[in-house]
FITIPA-886611 format. One record per residue (C-alpha): x negated, y, z; residue number from 1; residue in one letter. Coordinates in nm, 3 decimals, decimal comma, always signed. Layout:
ATOM;u;v;w;seq;type
ATOM;X;Y;Z;NUM;A
...
This chain:
ATOM;u;v;w;seq;type
ATOM;-0,339;-2,182;+2,361;1;M
ATOM;-0,467;-1,861;+2,520;2;Q
ATOM;-0,637;-1,570;+2,348;3;T
ATOM;-0,703;-1,203;+2,404;4;D
ATOM;-0,496;-1,074;+2,110;5;V
ATOM;-0,236;-1,212;+1,872;6;V
ATOM;-0,204;-1,020;+1,546;7;V
ATOM;+0,136;-1,071;+1,387;8;L
ATOM;+0,108;-1,049;+1,010;9;G
ATOM;-0,167;-1,167;+0,773;10;A
ATOM;-0,141;-0,890;+0,517;11;G
ATOM;-0,425;-0,649;+0,461;12;I
ATOM;-0,340;-0,446;+0,775;13;I
ATOM;-0,322;-0,747;+1,006;14;G
ATOM;-0,627;-0,925;+0,866;15;V
ATOM;-0,838;-0,609;+0,882;16;S
ATOM;-0,728;-0,542;+1,240;17;T
ATOM;-0,811;-0,900;+1,340;18;A
ATOM;-1,160;-0,866;+1,193;19;L
ATOM;-1,232;-0,538;+1,370;20;H
ATOM;-1,107;-0,669;+1,706;21;L
ATOM;-1,315;-0,982;+1,659;22;Q
ATOM;-1,623;-0,769;+1,587;23;A
ATOM;-1,567;-0,597;+1,922;24;R
ATOM;-1,574;-0,921;+2,117;25;G
ATOM;-1,204;-1,001;+2,140;26;R
ATOM;-1,076;-1,354;+2,084;27;S
ATOM;-0,803;-1,319;+1,823;28;V
ATOM;-0,527;-1,537;+1,678;29;V
ATOM;-0,382;-1,426;+1,344;30;L
ATOM;-0,026;-1,549;+1,295;31;L
ATOM;+0,198;-1,548;+0,990;32;D
ATOM;+0,474;-1,758;+0,840;33;R
ATOM;+0,276;-1,776;+0,514;34;R
ATOM;-0,085;-1,759;+0,400;35;G
ATOM;-0,296;-1,445;+0,404;36;A
ATOM;-0,214;-1,178;+0,147;37;G
ATOM;+0,089;-1,354;+0,002;38;E
ATOM;+0,345;-1,081;+0,054;39;E
ATOM;+0,313;-0,703;-0,001;40;T
ATOM;-0,068;-0,720;-0,003;41;S
ATOM;-0,054;-0,939;-0,313;42;H
ATOM;+0,162;-0,730;-0,542;43;G
ATOM;+0,002;-0,389;-0,565;44;N
ATOM;-0,214;-0,218;-0,824;45;A
ATOM;-0,536;-0,312;-0,645;46;G
ATOM;-0,633;+0,053;-0,604;47;L
ATOM;-0,837;+0,183;-0,313;48;I
ATOM;-0,690;+0,525;-0,360;49;E
ATOM;-0,948;+0,775;-0,241;50;R
ATOM;-0,802;+1,049;-0,464;51;A
ATOM;-0,442;+1,038;-0,334;52;S
ATOM;-0,504;+1,290;-0,060;53;V
ATOM;-0,150;+1,425;-0,099;54;V
ATOM;+0,116;+1,165;-0,008;55;P
ATOM;+0,402;+1,078;-0,242;56;Y
ATOM;+0,676;+1,322;-0,147;57;G
ATOM;+1,045;+1,327;-0,224;58;F
ATOM;+1,106;+1,533;-0,539;59;P
ATOM;+1,264;+1,869;-0,467;60;R
ATOM;+1,297;+2,013;-0,819;61;D
ATOM;+1,642;+1,996;-0,976;62;L
ATOM;+1,527;+1,820;-1,294;63;G
ATOM;+1,376;+1,527;-1,108;64;S
ATOM;+1,674;+1,498;-0,876;65;L
ATOM;+1,912;+1,480;-1,172;66;I
ATOM;+1,694;+1,225;-1,350;67;R
ATOM;+1,672;+1,001;-1,045;68;Y
ATOM;+2,039;+1,051;-0,966;69;G
ATOM;+2,137;+0,918;-1,309;70;L
ATOM;+1,951;+0,599;-1,214;71;N
ATOM;+1,780;+0,568;-1,550;72;R
ATOM;+1,428;+0,654;-1,445;73;S
ATOM;+1,141;+0,405;-1,459;74;A
ATOM;+0,992;+0,570;-1,151;75;E
ATOM;+1,288;+0,510;-0,919;76;A
ATOM;+1,592;+0,285;-0,925;77;H
ATOM;+1,860;+0,226;-0,663;78;Y
ATOM;+2,139;-0,017;-0,586;79;H
ATOM;+2,458;+0,187;-0,567;80;L
ATOM;+2,592;-0,025;-0,280;81;T
ATOM;+2,272;+0,037;-0,084;82;F
ATOM;+2,288;+0,418;-0,102;83;L
ATOM;+2,510;+0,470;+0,206;84;P
ATOM;+2,261;+0,274;+0,416;85;R
ATOM;+1,947;+0,444;+0,286;86;V
ATOM;+2,091;+0,797;+0,252;87;A
ATOM;+2,000;+0,908;+0,610;88;P
ATOM;+1,643;+0,791;+0,554;89;W
ATOM;+1,625;+0,968;+0,218;90;L
ATOM;+1,749;+1,286;+0,384;91;A
ATOM;+1,464;+1,264;+0,636;92;Q
ATOM;+1,218;+1,194;+0,354;93;Y
ATOM;+1,343;+1,502;+0,166;94;W
ATOM;+1,313;+1,715;+0,481;95;W
ATOM;+0,954;+1,604;+0,545;96;H
ATOM;+0,868;+1,678;+0,181;97;S
ATOM;+0,907;+2,053;+0,216;98;S
ATOM;+0,582;+2,231;+0,120;99;P
ATOM;+0,480;+2,297;+0,480;100;R
ATOM;+0,558;+1,950;+0,614;101;R
ATOM;+0,411;+1,784;+0,306;102;H
ATOM;+0,088;+1,972;+0,371;103;A
ATOM;+0,096;+1,855;+0,733;104;E
ATOM;+0,129;+1,496;+0,617;105;A
ATOM;-0,166;+1,539;+0,380;106;A
ATOM;-0,377;+1,682;+0,662;107;K
ATOM;-0,281;+1,393;+0,890;108;A
ATOM;-0,368;+1,128;+0,632;109;M
ATOM;-0,695;+1,280;+0,510;110;L
ATOM;-0,922;+1,126;+0,780;111;P
ATOM;-0,800;+0,781;+0,676;112;L
ATOM;-0,797;+0,840;+0,302;113;I
ATOM;-1,149;+0,981;+0,291;114;E
ATOM;-1,288;+0,665;+0,460;115;R
ATOM;-1,089;+0,407;+0,264;116;C
ATOM;-1,351;+0,307;+0,004;117;V
ATOM;-1,638;+0,290;+0,254;118;A
ATOM;-1,436;+0,072;+0,494;119;E
ATOM;-1,335;-0,171;+0,219;120;H
ATOM;-1,693;-0,177;+0,093;121;E
ATOM;-1,821;-0,276;+0,438;122;A
ATOM;-1,576;-0,565;+0,475;123;L
ATOM;-1,628;-0,680;+0,117;124;M
ATOM;-2,003;-0,691;+0,176;125;R
ATOM;-1,953;-0,897;+0,492;126;E
ATOM;-1,713;-1,130;+0,311;127;A
ATOM;-1,964;-1,164;+0,024;128;D
ATOM;-1,718;-1,036;-0,239;129;I
ATOM;-1,864;-0,692;-0,303;130;L
ATOM;-1,886;-0,757;-0,683;131;P
ATOM;-1,503;-0,750;-0,682;132;M
ATOM;-1,511;-0,376;-0,611;133;M
ATOM;-1,495;-0,170;-0,929;134;R
ATOM;-1,609;+0,190;-0,885;135;R
ATOM;-1,440;+0,309;-1,204;136;I
ATOM;-1,157;+0,528;-1,077;137;G
ATOM;-0,826;+0,543;-1,262;138;W
ATOM;-0,678;+0,747;-1,545;139;I
ATOM;-0,352;+0,938;-1,569;140;K
ATOM;-0,239;+0,983;-1,931;141;G
ATOM;-0,018;+1,264;-2,064;142;F
ATOM;+0,183;+1,299;-2,385;143;R
ATOM;+0,322;+1,646;-2,327;144;N
ATOM;+0,071;+1,929;-2,369;145;K
ATOM;+0,240;+2,173;-2,131;146;A
ATOM;+0,275;+1,904;-1,865;147;E
ATOM;-0,090;+1,810;-1,912;148;F
ATOM;-0,205;+2,171;-1,874;149;Q
ATOM;-0,008;+2,216;-1,553;150;Q
ATOM;-0,132;+1,886;-1,413;151;A
ATOM;-0,490;+1,978;-1,504;152;E
ATOM;-0,463;+2,304;-1,313;153;E
ATOM;-0,323;+2,132;-1,006;154;E
ATOM;-0,578;+1,850;-1,026;155;A
ATOM;-0,872;+2,089;-1,051;156;R
ATOM;-0,747;+2,275;-0,744;157;A
ATOM;-0,705;+1,949;-0,550;158;T
ATOM;-1,048;+1,825;-0,655;159;A
ATOM;-1,210;+2,152;-0,548;160;A
ATOM;-1,027;+2,162;-0,215;161;L
ATOM;-1,106;+1,803;-0,116;162;Y
ATOM;-1,440;+1,753;-0,287;163;G
ATOM;-1,314;+1,494;-0,536;164;L
ATOM;-1,471;+1,403;-0,869;165;K
ATOM;-1,248;+1,458;-1,172;166;L
ATOM;-1,301;+1,429;-1,545;167;D
ATOM;-1,050;+1,614;-1,763;168;V
ATOM;-1,020;+1,422;-2,091;169;L
ATOM;-0,906;+1,551;-2,426;170;G
ATOM;-0,735;+1,313;-2,665;171;A
ATOM;-1,062;+1,202;-2,823;172;A
ATOM;-1,233;+1,153;-2,486;173;E
ATOM;-0,939;+0,948;-2,364;174;L
ATOM;-0,964;+0,725;-2,671;175;R
ATOM;-1,336;+0,681;-2,608;176;A
ATOM;-1,273;+0,551;-2,257;177;R
ATOM;-0,976;+0,335;-2,362;178;E
ATOM;-1,033;+0,240;-2,729;179;P
ATOM;-0,737;+0,001;-2,744;180;H
ATOM;-0,489;+0,256;-2,611;181;L
ATOM;-0,223;+0,368;-2,859;182;A
ATOM;+0,049;+0,633;-2,842;183;G
ATOM;+0,054;+1,009;-2,876;184;D
ATOM;-0,153;+1,097;-2,568;185;F
ATOM;-0,282;+1,454;-2,565;186;V
ATOM;-0,523;+1,396;-2,279;187;G
ATOM;-0,581;+1,248;-1,938;188;G
ATOM;-0,711;+1,301;-1,587;189;L
ATOM;-0,976;+1,055;-1,476;190;H
ATOM;-1,010;+1,044;-1,098;191;W
ATOM;-1,355;+0,899;-1,030;192;L
ATOM;-1,364;+0,848;-0,651;193;D
ATOM;-1,109;+0,565;-0,620;194;P
ATOM;-1,217;+0,204;-0,649;195;A
ATOM;-1,012;-0,097;-0,750;196;S
ATOM;-1,017;-0,476;-0,730;197;V
ATOM;-0,893;-0,734;-0,983;198;P
ATOM;-0,709;-0,942;-0,720;199;D
ATOM;-0,588;-0,761;-0,405;200;P
ATOM;-0,434;-1,079;-0,266;201;G
ATOM;-0,767;-1,253;-0,318;202;G
ATOM;-0,949;-0,977;-0,131;203;V
ATOM;-0,710;-1,017;+0,163;204;T
ATOM;-0,763;-1,393;+0,160;205;R
ATOM;-1,139;-1,345;+0,155;206;A
ATOM;-1,115;-1,120;+0,461;207;Y
ATOM;-0,904;-1,387;+0,635;208;A
ATOM;-1,161;-1,653;+0,547;209;E
ATOM;-1,433;-1,432;+0,698;210;L
ATOM;-1,222;-1,400;+1,013;211;F
ATOM;-1,192;-1,779;+1,040;212;E
ATOM;-1,560;-1,833;+0,956;213;K
ATOM;-1,646;-1,614;+1,256;214;R
ATOM;-1,436;-1,827;+1,489;215;G
ATOM;-1,091;-1,669;+1,460;216;G
ATOM;-0,779;-1,882;+1,448;217;R
ATOM;-0,520;-1,839;+1,173;218;F
ATOM;-0,193;-2,010;+1,265;219;L
ATOM;+0,146;-2,049;+1,103;220;R
ATOM;+0,434;-1,943;+1,322;221;G
ATOM;+0,747;-1,735;+1,371;222;D
ATOM;+0,676;-1,382;+1,491;223;A
ATOM;+1,041;-1,346;+1,592;224;R
ATOM;+0,968;-1,581;+1,883;225;S
ATOM;+0,755;-1,312;+2,050;226;L
ATOM;+0,846;-1,269;+2,417;227;A
ATOM;+0,697;-1,104;+2,723;228;A
ATOM;+0,531;-1,360;+2,948;229;S
ATOM;+0,404;-1,246;+3,287;230;G
ATOM;+0,144;-0,979;+3,223;231;S
ATOM;+0,111;-1,076;+2,857;232;G
ATOM;+0,295;-1,216;+2,557;233;W
ATOM;+0,377;-1,552;+2,408;234;T
ATOM;+0,465;-1,651;+2,053;235;V
ATOM;+0,548;-1,987;+1,896;236;A
ATOM;+0,303;-2,136;+1,644;237;A
ATOM;+0,317;-2,473;+1,469;238;E
ATOM;+0,037;-2,592;+1,700;239;E
ATOM;+0,231;-2,483;+2,007;240;G
ATOM;+0,284;-2,163;+2,208;241;P
ATOM;+0,014;-1,896;+2,204;242;V
ATOM;-0,031;-1,665;+2,502;243;T
ATOM;-0,219;-1,336;+2,483;244;A
ATOM;-0,273;-1,021;+2,685;245;R
ATOM;-0,206;-0,803;+2,380;246;E
ATOM;-0,011;-0,822;+2,054;247;V
ATOM;-0,048;-0,623;+1,734;248;V
ATOM;+0,264;-0,584;+1,523;249;L
ATOM;+0,144;-0,564;+1,161;250;A
ATOM;+0,434;-0,720;+0,973;251;L
ATOM;+0,486;-0,442;+0,722;252;G
ATOM;+0,847;-0,442;+0,598;253;P
ATOM;+0,941;-0,713;+0,852;254;W
ATOM;+0,817;-0,515;+1,154;255;S
ATOM;+1,169;-0,404;+1,243;256;G
ATOM;+1,264;-0,762;+1,325;257;E
ATOM;+1,030;-0,736;+1,622;258;I
ATOM;+1,050;-0,376;+1,740;259;Y
ATOM;+1,430;-0,335;+1,710;260;R
ATOM;+1,516;-0,608;+1,964;261;P
ATOM;+1,265;-0,444;+2,198;262;L
ATOM;+1,464;-0,120;+2,185;263;G
ATOM;+1,260;+0,094;+1,946;264;Y
ATOM;+1,435;+0,305;+1,685;265;R
ATOM;+1,177;+0,374;+1,416;266;I
ATOM;+1,299;+0,497;+1,074;267;P
ATOM;+1,125;+0,229;+0,867;268;L
ATOM;+1,258;+0,169;+0,516;269;A
ATOM;+1,133;-0,030;+0,220;270;V
ATOM;+1,067;+0,057;-0,140;271;K
ATOM;+1,078;-0,254;-0,349;272;R
ATOM;+0,851;-0,298;-0,650;273;G
ATOM;+0,783;-0,548;-0,928;274;Y
ATOM;+0,494;-0,659;-1,141;275;H
ATOM;+0,425;-0,891;-1,431;276;M
ATOM;+0,100;-1,011;-1,588;277;H
ATOM;+0,034;-1,028;-1,963;278;Y
ATOM;-0,245;-1,168;-2,172;279;R
ATOM;-0,415;-0,899;-2,380;280;P
ATOM;-0,338;-0,949;-2,747;281;A
ATOM;-0,634;-1,027;-2,970;282;G
ATOM;-0,957;-0,873;-2,844;283;N
ATOM;-0,789;-0,585;-2,660;284;A
ATOM;-0,957;-0,467;-2,341;285;V
ATOM;-0,826;-0,227;-2,076;286;L
ATOM;-1,122;-0,065;-1,902;287;N
ATOM;-0,946;+0,128;-1,623;288;H
ATOM;-0,622;+0,130;-1,430;289;P
ATOM;-0,404;+0,356;-1,644;290;F
ATOM;-0,088;+0,545;-1,547;291;Y
ATOM;+0,142;+0,660;-1,827;292;D
ATOM;+0,310;+0,973;-1,689;293;V
ATOM;+0,587;+0,981;-1,950;294;A
ATOM;+0,653;+0,609;-1,920;295;G
ATOM;+0,640;+0,602;-1,541;296;G
ATOM;+0,435;+0,282;-1,517;297;F
ATOM;+0,085;+0,161;-1,442;298;L
ATOM;-0,116;-0,102;-1,629;299;I
ATOM;-0,419;-0,251;-1,457;300;V
ATOM;-0,681;-0,506;-1,565;301;P
ATOM;-0,654;-0,799;-1,325;302;M
ATOM;-0,792;-1,150;-1,295;303;T
ATOM;-0,462;-1,295;-1,421;304;R
ATOM;-0,436;-1,051;-1,711;305;G
ATOM;-0,295;-0,701;-1,750;306;I
ATOM;-0,070;-0,623;-1,453;307;R
ATOM;+0,226;-0,399;-1,531;308;L
ATOM;+0,371;-0,242;-1,216;309;T
ATOM;+0,698;-0,057;-1,169;310;T
ATOM;+0,809;+0,240;-0,964;311;G
ATOM;+1,017;+0,220;-0,646;312;A
ATOM;+1,348;+0,038;-0,611;313;E
ATOM;+1,578;+0,133;-0,325;314;F
ATOM;+1,766;-0,181;-0,229;315;A
ATOM;+1,812;-0,413;+0,064;316;D
ATOM;+1,479;-0,577;+0,137;317;R
ATOM;+1,619;-0,927;+0,091;318;D
ATOM;+1,861;-0,860;-0,195;319;A
ATOM;+1,814;-1,075;-0,509;320;P
ATOM;+1,559;-0,935;-0,754;321;P
ATOM;+1,686;-0,686;-1,011;322;T
ATOM;+1,381;-0,605;-1,227;323;P
ATOM;+1,561;-0,334;-1,424;324;V
ATOM;+1,258;-0,106;-1,422;325;Q
ATOM;+1,032;-0,377;-1,559;326;L
ATOM;+1,271;-0,434;-1,847;327;S
ATOM;+1,269;-0,061;-1,917;328;R
ATOM;+0,893;-0,012;-1,915;329;V
ATOM;+0,772;-0,331;-2,082;330;E
ATOM;+0,862;-0,220;-2,438;331;P
ATOM;+0,690;+0,115;-2,381;332;E
ATOM;+0,385;-0,055;-2,229;333;A
ATOM;+0,362;-0,272;-2,539;334;R
ATOM;+0,367;+0,041;-2,753;335;R
ATOM;+0,066;+0,196;-2,582;336;I
ATOM;-0,139;-0,122;-2,530;337;F
ATOM;-0,146;-0,457;-2,715;338;P
ATOM;+0,011;-0,685;-2,457;339;L
ATOM;+0,053;-1,050;-2,545;340;G
ATOM;+0,277;-1,307;-2,380;341;E
ATOM;+0,385;-1,298;-2,019;342;R
ATOM;+0,169;-1,500;-1,781;343;V
ATOM;+0,401;-1,527;-1,480;344;D
ATOM;+0,717;-1,740;-1,491;345;P
ATOM;+0,916;-1,459;-1,326;346;A
ATOM;+0,849;-1,101;-1,212;347;P
ATOM;+0,688;-1,070;-0,872;348;W
ATOM;+0,886;-0,866;-0,620;349;I
ATOM;+0,760;-0,710;-0,301;350;G
ATOM;+0,852;-0,444;-0,046;351;A
ATOM;+0,648;-0,143;+0,066;352;R
ATOM;+0,710;-0,037;+0,429;353;P
ATOM;+0,771;+0,339;+0,434;354;C
ATOM;+0,829;+0,606;+0,697;355;L
ATOM;+0,993;+0,937;+0,604;356;P
ATOM;+0,706;+1,158;+0,724;357;D
ATOM;+0,463;+0,976;+0,490;358;M
ATOM;+0,225;+0,844;+0,754;359;R
ATOM;+0,206;+0,506;+0,932;360;P
ATOM;+0,259;+0,411;+1,292;361;V
ATOM;-0,076;+0,320;+1,448;362;I
ATOM;-0,112;+0,292;+1,824;363;G
ATOM;+0,045;+0,163;+2,145;364;P
ATOM;+0,412;+0,090;+2,202;365;A
ATOM;+0,497;+0,327;+2,488;366;P
ATOM;+0,753;+0,106;+2,664;367;R
ATOM;+0,564;-0,226;+2,656;368;H
ATOM;+0,220;-0,284;+2,799;369;Q
ATOM;-0,010;-0,464;+2,559;370;G
ATOM;+0,201;-0,412;+2,245;371;L
ATOM;+0,043;-0,222;+1,954;372;W
ATOM;+0,190;-0,104;+1,624;373;F
ATOM;+0,026;-0,092;+1,280;374;A
ATOM;+0,276;-0,060;+0,996;375;F
ATOM;+0,452;+0,181;+0,762;376;G
ATOM;+0,167;+0,271;+0,527;377;H
ATOM;+0,400;+0,365;+0,242;378;N
ATOM;+0,221;+0,318;-0,093;379;H
ATOM;-0,124;+0,286;+0,062;380;H
ATOM;-0,127;-0,035;+0,264;381;G
ATOM;-0,402;-0,199;+0,062;382;F
ATOM;-0,597;+0,126;+0,049;383;T
ATOM;-0,583;+0,184;+0,424;384;L
ATOM;-0,602;-0,170;+0,563;385;G
ATOM;-0,967;-0,171;+0,675;386;P
ATOM;-0,973;+0,185;+0,810;387;V
ATOM;-0,647;+0,119;+0,999;388;T
ATOM;-0,800;-0,195;+1,146;389;G
ATOM;-1,104;-0,002;+1,264;390;R
ATOM;-0,899;+0,280;+1,418;391;L
ATOM;-0,662;+0,048;+1,602;392;L
ATOM;-0,945;-0,175;+1,729;393;A
ATOM;-1,123;+0,134;+1,860;394;Q
ATOM;-0,810;+0,240;+2,045;395;M
ATOM;-0,751;-0,105;+2,189;396;M
ATOM;-1,109;-0,145;+2,315;397;T
ATOM;-1,158;+0,206;+2,453;398;G
ATOM;-1,408;+0,305;+2,186;399;E
ATOM;-1,422;+0,662;+2,058;400;E
ATOM;-1,172;+0,668;+1,767;401;P
ATOM;-1,287;+0,771;+1,422;402;L
ATOM;-1,018;+1,042;+1,421;403;T
ATOM;-0,749;+1,180;+1,648;404;D
ATOM;-0,479;+0,908;+1,638;405;P
ATOM;-0,195;+1,130;+1,762;406;S
ATOM;-0,050;+1,200;+1,411;407;P
ATOM;+0,023;+0,827;+1,381;408;Y
ATOM;+0,177;+0,780;+1,725;409;S
ATOM;+0,525;+0,632;+1,748;410;V
ATOM;+0,602;+0,906;+2,000;411;S
ATOM;+0,674;+1,140;+1,707;412;R
ATOM;+1,006;+0,957;+1,671;413;F
ATOM;+1,108;+1,037;+2,027;414;G
ATOM;+0,939;+0,761;+2,227;415;W
């Protein structure tokens, strides 16, 4: 089989890229070992995070470093045996999280972040699933008054600087928006610009179905079979070999299995995460995605129930699951919201592909003609899937890009 482009990876990044290339007249094959949206794109909070204009940086205050170092935090957990392997990456992450470099990362990511809701909205309209988009924002709840006051000051400054909508909620206002919420919350910050969906994996599948409906081919295959072939590339699919002039590498945390054998040294790491669904007890309703700052967890209303998500786990990508954080936060989550029985037979585990400078790789591979990269979106893969797809398709087809793509170039790592 011959095609113009093979996109490796059917997560939100790969599916969105395939759709945007298809819309620009390219014949596209989407290839994955599994179905669309069954890996990292399935297990997130479903947020389209328009308000996270400042990337998640490495903590630099002593208190946080001590708390994380003791390995008892709900926000971060690590496997002791994995530390020697991840320590060089963590050192780079810490270095890039200095105030100046952190600000540079925020500036680089802003053109993508500020378009994220509009780009999802466009694809959801085309896929006829626009009612899945909930324009309700998300709420950050505080139990400590001093912490709340400091966060309010910082949030107001961020909102003013970036033109974001923010409601500052007192305790009574928070209860009004979440009547079934319990606990000693003194207030909250309600970011209004973000959207959310009740099934991020379902959204990704709907985008893939739109791609196929428009004539695209979605094949099962092994991306590790990718090889240069004449002036193009070939990859093995169940239906037989596929040959293409160009290839997009959008395999998220598995991208290294392709670029490393080709000679690229890109500092990609993974942060593992877990989630579990619960039935609401009685007539309890959660109206918004809600982050408990003191508890270090997020609860989100989803199609399958209330999704409880954990912080980051630093461990080998393929190590057996160790849902320590979920065990720590579930009792606290039950204290603030009436959760019923678990819905899932076991906690879901996934891996977020992360780069230490808090921005993805989007663009051409400098040493291989026709090879393109799109991975490493840190905590914002679902948020940035459609806008990444548009930007990369513009670059690949010679169209004027929506923003300067140089901040996302792999050349920043020495290539």
